N, C-alpha and C positions, 0 to 999 in steps of 0.2 A: 458159242451162243448166241444167239441173234434174236431178239425181240422187236416187232413191229411197233407194237404198241403196250405200255404199263400197265398190266389189267390188276389192279388192285386197289384198294380204298386209302391204303398205307401209304407214305411219302417214300421215294428211294433213299430218304436220309435214313428213314428205319429200316428198310427191308435191304437195301445192298451198302450203302455206303459205312456206316457204322459196324451191322457184323463184319464186312471186308476191314475195314481196319482193325479192329478187336484182335485180329490172328494175325496180320503181318508185324514184324521188327523192323522193316525198311518198305520206305511209300518213296516212289520217285515219281512224279508229276511234272508233267507239260500242259501246261495252260496259258492260250493267249490273254486272257482275262482273269487274274486271280485277285479274291479278296482274303486279307489274311486272318481276316475276322472271321471268316466264313469257315474256313481251315481251323481255328481256335475253336468254333461252334462245335465241328464233327469231332475235333482230339478229346474233345471234355469226356467223353467215356473208353476213350484208346485206351488200356491198363499195359499191352503188351509195349507201346510206343513211350507213356508218359512215366513208367515205373521199372523200363528195360535200359537197355542202351541202344534202343533203337534209334534209325535216323528218319528224318523225312529230308528229300531232297526236290526242290523248288526251280524250276525253270519259267518265267513268267515272260510277258512283252517285254519290252522296255519303259512300254510310257506305267509301268507297275510304279514307282517311284512319285512321278507327277499324282497318280491317282490316289496312292496310298497314302501319300504326304496330308492329303486332306482328309482321307479316311480313319486312318488309324494315329494323326498326331494333331488332332485338331486345333486350330488356331481361336476358334471360337472361345468365348468364354463360359457359355453355357455349362453347368455341372454332367461330368459322367455320369451315367447310371453304374452301378457297382457291376452288373454283370457284361458292362461295355470292358471296365477296367479288367476286370478280371479276364475276359478274352485276351486282351491285350497281354497280360501279366503270361498266360500262356504262351503266347508266341516267345514275347523276350526272355521267360524263360530258358523253353528251348534253343532259341537263340543264341542267348549267352555260352550254356552249356555245350553250344555244337552240337545239339540233335537236331538243329533245322538248321537247314544251308540253304542260300536262296541266293539264284543266279538270274541275269536278265537276258535277254535274248533279241536281236534284231536282224532281220534279214541283209543280208549283203548289198551292199549299194544305195542303200536309204529308202529305196520303192517295197510299198507294200508294207501286209504288217505281219508282226509271228503269230499265228493263230491256230497252232497244232492242239488236240485236245487227247492228252495219252496220260493213261494213270498204271504203275506197273506195283505191286507189291509181294513182298517175300514173307513168307513164316518162318517158326523156329527149325523147321525140317527141309529148308530150302526149295519147297514148292512154289511156285510163281502165279500170280494171277494179273493179264494186262488188260486194261479197257481202253477204247478210244470210240469217240462220237461226238456229239453236238453239246455234250455237257461240259460247262464251265465251272471254275472250282470257286462257288457263289453259292451262299446256302439258300436263293432264291431256286438256284438248280437244280440243288438237292431236294430241295425242301416243298417246292409249289410247281416249278414248270416242267410241262410236258416235255421229256427228250428220247433220242434214240442214240442208244449205243452198244459195242459188242464187247463181247468177255470172252477172253482165251483164258483155258486153262493149262500149266504145263505139264499136266497128270494126263492130259488126254492126248492118244496118238496122235488126231486130228489136227489139233490145235496147237500143238506144242512150237511149230516151224514161225507159230505168228505169235507167239512170247519171246523169242530168241529173237526175231527181227525188231520187235516194241524194245526189248533190253538194249539191243544195239545201237538204234537209233538214240535211245534216250543217251548212251554214254558217250557217243561220237559228241553228240550236242556238249554233254556236260565237260565234257575235255577238250572241245575247242575243236576238234576234226571236222567238223560238218561241213560240207564245201561251200553251202547257201547263206548259212545262218554264224553272225558273230554272238559270241556268249561271253558276258562279262561280270567280276564280281559286284554285289548291290556295292552302291555309293556309300562308302564309312561313314558317312555321316547322318545318313538315313538307317544304317546298321545299328548305330548309335543310339541314334532316337529312339528307335525299337528298343533298344534293350535296356534303356531308361525306363522302363516300364514295368520293370522286374520288381516285386515286390521283396523287399529284404528282411521283413518281419515275417510274414505269413507262411502259409507253405502252399505247394503248387495242389495240393489236395482241396484244400480250402477253395482255392477259386473252378477249381473243378466241380466244386458240388454247388458252389453259386449259382456259374452256369446251366447245370444241369437243370435245377430248381427253375430257372427264368423260361419260361415260357409264357408269352401274353395269353394264348388262351385258358390258362391254367392259373394264373394271378389273380389274386383277391384285387380290386380294381382302387383306383385311388381314394373317391371318399370313404371305400369300406374299411380301407386300410385306416385312413385317417382316423375314423370310428374308433376300429382297436388301438390304436395311438393313444388317443385319449383316454382311454380306462387302462393302460398299460399296468399302472401301480395295482390295479385291484385285481389282476389275474393270478392265478395259483402261484405264481414265483415271481410274480412282481416286485415282490419285497428285494429281490438279489439287485434290482438295478439301483438301487441306491450305493451298492458297492462298486456294480457297473461304471457311474457316474465319477466314486470317489478317485482323489490322487494318490490313498493309500492303500495299500495291501495291511488288513489287521497284522498283527502280533498273535499267537495262539491266546493268549491272558485276553488281550483285545476283544477278540472273535468271538469268547466264550462270556466274557461280560456284556457284550452287545446281543450276542443271541438270548441270552438269559433275560436281560433288561425286557426284551422286546417279546418273548414268552409270557413273563408275568405281568407286563404291562395291564394295568395302571396303578401297581404295587410301588409305592415310595421307596428309595434304594439309597445307599450313601455309595459315593465311588471314591475308593481310600485307598486307591494305589500310589506307592513312592513315587515321589519328584521324577519327571523324569520316565516315567511309564506308558504316558499317554490317556490321561483322564481325558483331555479335549477329546479325543479321536475316540474315545469310550464313546462320551457324549454325543459327539457330532455325529457319530454313524448312527446310534440308537434313533434319534430324533431324523436324520434321513430313512429311515427305515420306516420309522411311524409317518413320517410325513409321505412316503411314495404307497402306504397301504391307506392312508385315508383317516388312520386314529388319530395323527396329530395335524390341525390345521391350525391354531393360534398357540405358538407359544413363547415362553418369556425367558430371558436370561437376567438372572441378578449378579451383576460382576462388580468387583472393586472399582473404584472408579479410575483408576489407571490402567485398566485391561480392557475397558470396553470398547476400541477400537484394534485391541490385539484380536477379540472376540469374535469381531466382524468380519476380522481379515482370515481368521482362521475359519471360520464356516463356509465362508464363502470359496478359498484356496482349497480345502479337503473336497465341500462336500456340496459345492454349488448352491447353499442356501445362501439368500439375498436377505439377510437381516436388517435391521434398521435401529440407529440408537435416538434415544431421546436427548435432545439440547434445547436449554432454557434458554432466552437470549433475551437484548432490552425489549427488542420488537417483538415478542411473542414467544412460542413455542414449535419447535421443528423435530421432525423425525430425521436423520440423513441416513440415505441409503449406501451402499457399497462402492457406487460407480461414481462417476462422473464430477462434472468442478462443482465448486459452491451452487449454481445455481441448479442445475440439472438434477442433482440428487438431497438437496435442501427441500421437504416436502412443509410446507405451512401445516399448523392443525388446525380442525374448527373449535375443538374443545375449549373450556374456561377451566383458570386454577381451582376457582372454589364451586367448580360446578357441584348440585347436590347428588346427581346419577353418573355412575361410572362410564358410561357411555357419551358423556358430555363432558371428561376432563381432554386433555392434551392428548394421553396416551390411548384413552378407552374411545374416544373420536375417531381415530387413526384407524383401530382394528375393524373396527363397526360399520366401516364406511368401506372396508376394501373387500372385494370378491373374490379373495384368494388367499393362498397360504400366507398368515404372516407370522414374523418373527419380530420381538422386538426385546432389547439389549436396552437395562437401564442400571446405573452407578446404583451399587446398594449403600453408596456413602450418601446420593441425593436422596433414593426412595426410603432412606428410615426416617429423615426428617418432618415435626409433626407438619400435617396437613399432603404430606406427599405420599404416604403409607396407601391411602384410600386410591391414589393413582394405578397403584402396579396390583394391589392385593385389596379389592373390595369386599365389601361385606355383602355378598348377597348370598341368594338362596341357591343359585347355579353357580358352576365354577365356571369362571372364564377365560380359563388357560388350561387348554390340554397337556399340556407338558411345562414346567417349572425347573429351570435348571440354576443353581446357586452357586457358585465358585469361591472359594477361599471360605468354607463356612463354618469353618472352625472360629471365626471371630463372632458368631451368636452365643456367645454363653450368657447366661442366666443373668436377668437386669441389664441388659442393654437392648440398649432401642430395635438391633439388627434381628436380636432374638425377638423378639413382639415382633417384627417385620414378618419374618419368616412364618411366624406361628398364625398368621392373616394370610402370608402366598399358601401356603400348605392348605386352608380351607379352600384358597379361590381356584385351586388348581385341581384336574383328575389326577395328575400324578407329578410328583416332584423329587428330582434328585439332587444330591446335595454334595460338591465335592470337596474335598481336603486330603490333604498329603497328613494331617496328624489330626486324625480325629478325638485322639485324647493326649493328654501332655501330663499333668499330674496327679488328676485323679478320676476316680469312674463318674462322678458327675457330669463332669465335662463330655463324657461319650453318651451318657441320658441328652445332654440337652439339643445335640442333633437326632439320636435314635427318636426321638418323641417325634420326630416329625414322617414317621416311620409307619402310623399305623401300627400299633404295637397289639399283642393281644393283650390280654383282660389281665388285670394284676400288674404289666412289666408296665403299664403306663402311668407310674406312679415313681418320681425320683427316688423318694427314701426309701422305697422297696426293690428298686434297681439297686440301688447301690447296692444295699442290707445282702442282696441275693449274692456276688461276688464276694464279700465279705464271709458271709454263711459259706459257702462251698468250698472254700477258703480252709476255712477253721475245722469242718467236717472231715473234710479229706485229711488235713494232719491227725483228727482226734479219731479217727479211724485207725491211721498206721500209728499214732500211739499204743492204742489198748491193742492191735491186733487180735489175734484169735484168744484172749488170756479171757475167756469167759465160759461160763458152765451151760448157760442157756439163751435164749433170745431174749429176755425179758431183763436178766442179769448184764448182757452184752449191750442193750441198748442204754442201759444206767447206766454203764462206765464208760460211755462214749458219748452221752447228754451231761455228766460230768465234767469230761476232759472238754469237752466242746462250750462250756460256760462259763471253763479256767480259760480257754485261748481268747476265749473275747470278754473275759472280765465283766460277765451275766451274773444277774441275781438268780438264785436258784430259781426261779418260776417265769425267767424270760426265755429259758435255752429251746424248751420245746414249743412255743408257740416259734418261735423264729425257723426250725426244724419244720415245722408244719407249711409255712407258708413257703420255703422252699419248695416242699415235693408237692405244693399246690402250681407255681411257677411253673416247674419244668412240665407240669400236666397240660395246664393249660395253651403252654408252647408247642408242644408235642401234638397236642389233637388240634391246633388250630391252625398248621400246615399241613399240605396233602401229601407229603414227600419223606415222612420219617416211618413208614411202616417198615420198611424191611430193616434200616436201622435198628427199631425198636425191638425186632423180632430176635434179629441176631444178639441182642443184647440180652435178650432174655433166655434166650438158648442157651448163651455163654456162661448163664450164674448157676450158681450150683446152689438154689435153693432148700432152705432145709426142710421145707413141709408144702403140702398142695396151698394152704393159706396164705403163706407169703408169695409161692410166686402168682397165685392168682391176685394179689394182691400190686404185684410189680407189674403185672400187665395192664391191671385198670391203669395203674399209675402213668404208664408210657405208651397208651394209647391200642395196645394191641389186642385188648377185651374189651367189651363194651362195659359202660358203667351208668349206672341209674342214677338220677338226679338227685333222688329221695334218700337214696343209701347209700349212695357211693362217693363221701365230700372226698376229696384228696389230702384234707388236713388231719385226718382219721385215718386213711389208707396207707398213708407213710409210717404210722407206728403199727401197723398190721404186718409192716415188713421188720426185719431183721438186720444188723451190721452188713450182712454180706450184701442185701437188697441197697441198702443205704449205700453202700461201695459202687453198686450199677447203676444208683442214679448220682453220684457224683459223677461217675465216668461217662453219663448221658448229658451231663449238665456241662461237658468240653465242646458239642455239636450243638447242642439242641436249647441255643437262646437266642434269642435276637442278633447277636452280634455276629453267628453265623449265617443266620438265616436272611438279614439286612444289608451288609455291610461285605461289599468288594474290596480285599486286601491283599495285593500282591509287592513284594521286592524284586530288588534290583537281581536278587538270586536266581530269578526265573528265567531270564535274558539267558544266563550263564547256562541254564541248564537247558533250555531251548539251543544253544548254541552248541553245546555237548552234544544233543541228538541230533544235529544236522537238520533242526530246524530254523535257522536263521544263516544264512549264508554270509553276511556281512560280520564284519569286527566288531568284537564288543572289547573297548580300547581299556586301558588303566592310567593311571594319571602319577605325573610327575610335579609336584607343589613346592613351591620356594616362595618365601614371604622375604623381600628387602627392605628394610630399613633405610630410609633417603633422609641424609644430614642436612639442616637446611640451609646452613652457610650464610651468606650475607641476607638472605631474608629473616634470620632468624628474630631480630629486633621485630621487623613490622608484624611478624606471627604473634608476637607474645604480647605485642601492643592489643592484637585484634581477639585474641584469646582473653586477656584482661577483660576488656571491655563485654568482652560478652557476659563473663563470670559475674562479672559486678553487677550488669544490668537481671542478670537470672538470677540474682540473689536478693536484690531488693525486688525484684517481681515477687519472690516467693515470701518476703517479709511482710511487703504493702499492702501488696492485693489480695483479694479475697475470691472464691468462687470463680466463677468462669472466665475471671479476666486472670485471673492467677495462672489458669491454667492455660490463656489464649498467648499470654506474652512469654510464659516460660517456653512454651512451642515453638515459639518466634525465634527467640534463642537457642535453643535446643537446634533450629533447622540449620540456624549460624553457623552453630558449630560444627554440625557434619559438614556443611560446604567450607569449612576451612580447613579441617582435614582432605576434603577431596583436592583443593587446588587453591593457591591464593590467588586466580583469576576470578575463580566463582565466588567467594567471598565479598572480594572487593569492588565486585560488581552488585552485589545484594547489597549491601554498605551504601555505594553510593545511591542507589534508589531508595533506600530508605533516607538518605540525610535528605534528598530535594522532597520528600512525602511529609518528615515530621511538621513540617510549617505549614501543612496544607490541611484544610477539615476535610474529612474522608468517610463514608458511611463504616457505621458499625458492624463490626465482623463478629464481634466477640462470640457468639453461639455457631455460628461456621468454626471457627478456629480453635473454640474449645473441643468442639466433638471430635476433630479431625485428632487432637493432643490425646485424646483416649483412644484411637485404634493404634494396632501393630503395624507393623511393615509400611506406612506410608510413604510413597517415593514422589517425587518431582509430578510423576505423571497425574498421580494422584491428587496434589494441591493444584493443579494447572485445572485439572476435572472437576473439582468440588468448590474455588474460588478465585483459581487465580494467583501466580507468582506474585505480578505485582501487587493486590491485596495483600498477599503474606507480607512483603515489604510496607506497606505502608498501615500495617495495622495500629493502633494505637487505644488504649482502656479510654472510657472516658469519665468513670468516678470520680469521686471527689480527690484523694490519695492519688490517681494516678498519674496528674500533673507534675510533683516532683517527679517522681520518676522517671516520665519521658525529658524532662528536664535535665535530669542526672546524666542520662540517655543521651542528649543532643551533646551535653558540654564534653563526654568520653569519647565521642565522636568529631567534635572539632579539633580535640589536639591531636587526629593522627591524619586529619583529611588531608592533608598535602602528600602525605607520605602512600594514600592511597593511590592518586592520583599518577602517581612515579610508577616506570616502568621497573619490574621487578621481575630478573629470570627465576622462575620456577626450578628448582633443584630434580624434580619429577620428571622434570621432559629433558633433561641433560641426561639421566639414568634412564630415558626412555630410548634415546639415540641410539645410546650404547649396547640395548637391548635386542633392538633393533639388527643392528650391525653383528651381533654375537649369534643371535637365529639365522639369520641370513647364511652365516659363515657354517653353520651344522644344518644346512639346507632345509632351514623352516623357512618359509618365504612369505605365506600366508597367513597375515596376524590381526584378530581382534584386538581391538584396544575398548574397554568399557570402562565407565565413569557412571555416577548417578544422574549428574545436572548439564543441563544443555551449555550453559555458560565455558566448562570444563570441555567439553566435549568441542566448544569454538575455539577455545585457545592452542588444545590440543594440534588441531587442523591446522591452523595460520602458522605455529611455529616449527610445523613437521614441512610444509610442501616446498619450502627453499633445497631440501635436500632430498625428500621422498614426494615429487608429484603425482604418484600414482594413488591417491588416499582419496578413499571415499568417506561419507559419515552415513548412518541412518539411526534417526533420533523419530521423535512422535511427531514432528513438523517434514517428514518423509526422507527421502534420500539426496544427496549432494555429490557431486563429482570437480573434482577440482580440472580446469581445461586450464591446462599449460601455455597454451597460446594465448590466451588472452590474460591470462592472470588472474580467472576468475571462477567463483563458484555457482557451479550452474545446480538447479534443479531438475533431478532425476527423480523416476519411479522404482518401486520396489524391482521391478524385471530387470529394470538397466544395472542394479546394483547384485543383484543375484548373478545377473549373467557374466557380469565383468569381472566380479569376485571369483566366481567359478572357472573362468577361462584365464583369472592371473592378469589381466588387464588392469585389474584395480588390486593390489596386493595388503595394503592395508586397510582395514575398515575399522571405524570408531563407531561405537553406536553405546546409546542411553539404554538402559533396563528396559523401559517401558517398549520398545522398537524392536527388541532383537527376537522377539517371540516371532515364528512364520517364515525367520529367515533360515535357507538351508546352508549351516555354517560347517558341514561334516568335511569340506575341501579346507577348513582353518590346521594350519602348522601348530600353532600356539597362542594363547589367551593371556593377554595382559591386564590383570584390574589395574587401573589407574588409582583406585580408589576404593576401599572397603565400605561399603554400608554396613551400618551397626544389627542389623538382622543379616545372622549369617546365612539364612537360607536365601537371601537374595544373591549373595556370592554363588553357591551350588545352583542356585537355577542357571547363572552365568555359566559356567562348568559346565552347566548339562547342554549348553548351546552346542559345545564341540566335543563334549563325549558323550558322543549318541552312536547308536548301532549304526554303522555304514562310515564311520570315522576311517580316514584313509590311513592313518597313523596307527601302530597297535599303541603308542604312549603319547599321550597329549600333554605336551607342557604348559604351566600355568605359572603365570609370575604375580605374584600378592607386590601390591606399594604402599607405604606406610611410614610416615615421619616418624624420623627416632625422636626418642623419648616422650611420644602420646601414649597418651593412654589406653587409647581403643588398639592404635597401634602394639603396646605389649599384651592387649587382653589375646588379639589376634594372632599373637606368636606364641603365646602360652597355648591356645587353644590347640594351635597345631604341633608345637613341639611334644607337650603332653598328649592329646585325646587324640592327632591326628585327624583333625577335623577334619578337612578337604581330602585328603590321603584317600578313603575310604568311601564308596558312593553309598555304601549300608554302614547300619550299624545303629548301638544303643543313642548317638546323637541326633540321629536323623527327629524323632519327635519333639525337643526339645529346642531347636534352632530358633525359632521363632520367639521364645521366652527368654533369650540371650540378650534380644535387644533392649527388652528395661533395664535388663543389669548391667550391662554396657552404657545406658543413659545417665543410670544411678550414677555408676563410678565415675565418668566423664564430669558430670553436672557437678558431682559431688565432692570433688577432690580437687576443686580449685583452687591453687597457691600452693598447692601441696610441692615439695620437690622430688618425692620419692612413690611413686605411682605404683611401684611394683607391687606393695602389699594390696591394693584395692584389684589389679587384673587378676593377681592369684585369688584372691577370695571370688571373682566373678568365676573363674575356671571350675575352684571348688564348686561352687554352688551350682553350676551348670553339670562338674561330673555328678554328683549327690545327685541332681534332679534326674539325669539320665538314667543310674538305676533304679529309682523309683518308678519314671517313664515306663522303663523294660520291665519291672513287676506287675506293675499296673498292666501291660500288655499281656503278659504271661496270665496273669489272673484273670482276663476276659478274655482271651483267646484269642486275641488281635495278632501276638507275635509266634503264629505256629511256626517252628523250625524244618525250613525243608529237607525234603529226602536228601540224601547224599547221592544216591543213585536213581533215577528219575525216569517215566516214560512218559510218551504223549500222553495218554491218557490220564497219569496221574497229575501231570500239569492242568489238564484242561477242568478235571474232580477238584484240583485245589483255587485253581483262579477263580472259579463259581460263587455259588449260595446251596446251603444245605436247605433241604426242606420243602424242597420245591420239585423234586425228580415224579413222577417221570415225564411230565408234560414238556414239550418244545413245539414253536410255533409249525405250521403244519407244512412251510416251506423247507425247514432245516429237517435234515434227516436224522442229526443228533446236534446236541449242543457243543457248539467247541469246533469240532469236526472241518468245517468250510464246505462238508457234502449236503448237497440239494434232492430235497424230494420233486421238486418242482422246478424247471428252468423257465427263466422271463420269456413269453413269447415273444416279444416285441425286442427286437435287440436295437443296438446303439446305429449299426447300419440300416435297419430299416425305417426310424425316426431322421437319419440325416436324408434317407431317397425320399421319403414320403411329404416334407417339407422344401427339399430342393428342386423335385421334381413336382411342386403343386402346380395344376392349372387353375386352381380356386387361390390361392395365394398370388399369383403372377395375377389374373384379373383384379386384382384389388390392389395393384401396383406396390406389393413385396416382390422382389426379385432376388436374387442367390447370384452372384458371378464368382467365376470361379477365378481363382490368383494363379492357376499355373503359367499364367503367359502377360502377368505383370511385370513392369518394367523394372520391377525391383527383385523380381523372382530368384534371380542368382544370389541373393544376399539373404535369403530367408530360404533357400532349399530344403531345410528339413522341414517345411512344414505348409510350401504350397501346396501339395497335391491334398492335405488336409483342413484346408482353410476358403473362405468366404468372405467376399465381402456381400452383407446384406444392407437392398436399400429397403428405406421406407416411406411409407405414403406420407408425401409432404405434412398431412395433418398429425402425425403421430410424430412426438417429441419423445425418444428413448435415452435414458439416462446412459452416457459412455465411461468405455473403462478407462481408467489409468492413461494419459497419454504422453506423460512427461519423456522429455527424452530422445534417445531414438530406440522407440520401440516398436513391435510390429505391428501393433493399432494404428498409431500415428504414421508411420511408414507405408504400408499397406492401404489404410482404409479411405484416406480422399477426405474431404469434406462431409459429401451427404451418406456415406453408409456406415457400418460398425463391422471391424471383423471379427468372424464366428468361425467356431471348430464343433466339430462332435467327437474330438477326440479330447479325452480327459488329458494324457500325455501331454497334449500339445498346450491344450489351458496351463497344464502347472511348470511347463519350460516357459510359457511363454503368458504370464499373467494378465495384459494388459488384451488379450484376446476374449473373446466374452465363450463360454462354453453354452452354446444353445442348447442343453438339456435339462430334463426335469430339474424346478427348484427354481431354474431362473424365470422371471416372470415375463421375461422375452418369449421363450418358450412356450408358455400357457397359454399368450395372448394369441402365438402364431396358430398352437394345435386348436384352441378355439375357432380362431379366422377359417383354418380348412376344414375342419372335420363338419357333416350334416348332422341335421338335429336327429336324421334319421338314417340307417344304414339300409341298403337293398340285399345285396348276396350275402350278409353275416346278418345271423342273429345271436344275442345277448342270453347265454342261459346265467341267470341273477341268483346266487345262494345269499341269503337274509338269516342273520342271526339275530334272533329276538329273546325277549325275558320268557316268553313261552314256547320258545323252541325254533328250529330250522325249518325254511321253506326254501322251495327253488321254483324258479319263475324263470318263461320267456319274456324278452323284448328284444323292438328293434330301433328302441328308443335311448340314443346316448345318455341324456340326461338320466334316466333312470338307470343305465347302467352304472353310473359314476353312484349312486347311493348305496347300493351293494356291498355285503361285506365280500365277498368274492365274486367273479365276472370270467367264464371262458368264454370266449367268442367262439362259434360255429358257425361252418358254410352252408347254406339251403342248397346248394349244387355241389356234386360230389367233384366236377370236374374242375372247379376251381376252387382252390384250397394253399395256395402257396403266397406269404405276403413280400410284399414289392421289398427288394434290395436285400434280403437276408437269407436265411436257407431254413427256417422255418415253416411251417406249414399249420392251418387252421382244422382243429377236429371237425368231425361230422356231431350230430344233435346228440346221437346217442353216447359217443365217447364225452362229450362235453359234460352232460347229465351228470354222468359219470363219476366225472375225475372232481367238478362241482361237491358231489354228495359225499365221496371220498375226504375231499377237505374240510369239509363241515364237522365230519364225522369226528376227526382229530382233534377239534374244539375241546376245551374243557368244558365239564357240565356247569349250565346257566346256575349261578347262586340265587 
């Protein structure tokens, strides 16, 4: 067939080339000028070639390699557009699997050009089509050019001979038999360059789809795409961007908790999962989601002093949330950001400490002056002090925080300053989450101290009534069981149960009925104040065999199934319209209808084991092998005894002579020294030498601050450093009249052995450490973590190990360090280098302090050695939890504990482990009371000075711990905190048990169902669209922001895993941006140079290389770039804005970006049907009608406005 002119408005690509290729399974091509990217563009719709064993054979001109070197393997540093990369990937994949074969042709003799233009296609039945003419294998030829070409068909009698001639010509050339042309294989280097573009992670179909969707004529223009990106979080599926950005994949219970918290925001809640189950992830993911959708713009974290920087690192590393913590220095107040050196990330505040208005305080001024998302972290050790509470929890009419998160909230017991602070913080916040693994230890009142923060229903907000309810429930259940069915009628049954109830609680005759009445009223108040109990309440009534209609109606009214009249239906009366049968039903309802079930998330380690059994976790859930070794002091015993005697005598003097806060403060100093003594001889020597130097100096009176620390449980070295500093603790001196004699006696005692302190002593723990390292390595446990409480001990260990183990690293509050064997010096490095080298095995001994361990990925550790044992066993549990994690490579983790022989704290730990298997089991009745054991150990150690036999004291501690654990278990069962997991569970059961009662059936519109991970709406804007929009932005380039691709960087080979996903962002000269940590040989330091910051849009890259900045929502730099790139008004897009207000919902349209950002939900819509695809991704924008319907549907899923 021959046509002299192409007679259609459609292109050759549409009318011939793609339909032709879609039918063939082999395509042979001669083309003097060949563009491989054009071939990829054509092949993107060809199922027969991409999804079968079809092949493409190409012979092109010999200058292909030269031309394609520039076109295919760009030397320029400009970022490639995603569809270009996809074109390259299609070619690379076909070439690598042998489905694309390329040769080059060159006329013999070296003169002339190889310029034939021939194509042959063969379909599944063997039919052939050949074509020849002026057309080259380029996109412009097929898409735009005027071309002449002939087409021949093998099944047409008149055309078959032409097809066979074309086939013969191609085969002769391909096999090297042509008399006029030399044909060569493609240069191997060029071929490998092509194959290097292959995507090892994505699928070919994804790249095909991307190329298909890219058409400049149908793509939303850059400015409009920038406008869409700027409102991405407000789109119907925008909340899921938080998870796309995060470097963690939530476990089923974590997803359920975050889904629930987001769905019922701004209700206050308690996050009380056991240690190691991820409360940080639950709270961080929830905050990130709320920030994405615009619900939370200002958030506050109140955390223990020693965890401030840990929380900052966790929020950045896991959720890209840039939080700032408050620091008070001698020269003013500063907010410290998560990136950069001390100059870049230390922001002075304009506020005053004694300001009357919150917005004029240091923290208040920082928050109110920022026009962007703001997350502040403050130590509650600092915030609780007099004069500081108003800085984080001002008494104002309006909330200043959209969300407040409190960590280690169990410390806020009644009659403490923290208790008062949290009461104020709750008033100053729209929403508050309190985090603790031990919401209750010894009594139900402790549980109330936390639940009071959770907007309790009427009647429940009284501590005495709260405690009474659970006592009443247990006594009523026991009484009903005792009486059974041995009564003649309802009245008789009521009387018998009432009498037994009064006997159970030792009540007077007139006290029993009011208590049962209050019990019924509280159940009624709770069931009717929470919207999600209807089905449970109906099922309860249906399952109850009531004896009369009157009793049934009374029960229905009590549980909220039947409407009540405020005038005639008092719940206190209704409960005595019921009989024992209905009372039993109410006792059953009280198992799930209390604030414990509707306000507290509580999961145990058993949920992970269930998930693993169901195949929901692919990784190992390890078990433990724990061993405690008692270390003989040997030659160090005399010095140890002298120091111990000094501490004991000074402590006794302080408790005898001093009073009030001074007694607490000096007692705390000596108690801390006693713990340092049990850590290492080096640690106590360092402290006592510092104290000797300070005792003759006049120092600031720190009695208030030190005495406040003495009241806290779980005080760490990091807590001391944050609150007052170790130097201030060592320098502390009481100043009252009687204190001088105490200090003089202490000075005299120190002078008696000061010379011994200055002498070198070999710590027997170090000798044991060397032996254990050798033994562990013989059993193939090479990667070893060593934990200690104190930095002084850490320094001693590292200095004594490096002569035989140079591959040692440390990680502490001061950051990371590695030993340089060539120089014999310790070098500061960042967390990135420590993580990488420990994972790779370049560093296989890592010494850590407690404060720095969180956030390090230690699943690759083979063993853990506790060089010392903190008096708070919970901290030991947290250490073990750093390696006993999901994904640990060993099925059994080895843990070795050190304690000096004949030390009372060592005796206590040995007893706890031997009798109660304290650390063998990660779950069990001991978990809730671990924190409380600290005081017992302190009392035993400090109270047994001079005793030759410490065994009695240690046994007493263990017996008390055992007794306390049993009481805690009883309390947990009584309140419903200790639900027993089902032996055989399902995914649905895990989701149900991980959530809350009383809130169903509502869930956030973008979630298909709570906890499943299924989505009702997907994010409109993908991370790929964000990357394309910013890296290709003309607006940014005009303002001197520019991205440079790293694929051709001089160090690209050293970072081959990341260079394709990272860029150097050059900044306008006037803009200063905080730089990520660049200590050591990090990707930031090696690739960034002096003027730019290395960034990525891939969370996996940011997780692997923390020094690379993740340029996605959450990062202030991202927000600045989006503001710069986005126009004030869009042209080809219109925003359909849904607004939820007190009077109802409304839907409007706007082209203004600022207006769209204020909406509850936004669906961008195209104004032209031909322009619909977003830059860089595979998503398309709706038309106006569909967008309006989407917004209406989304709004309709919100709960009714109150």
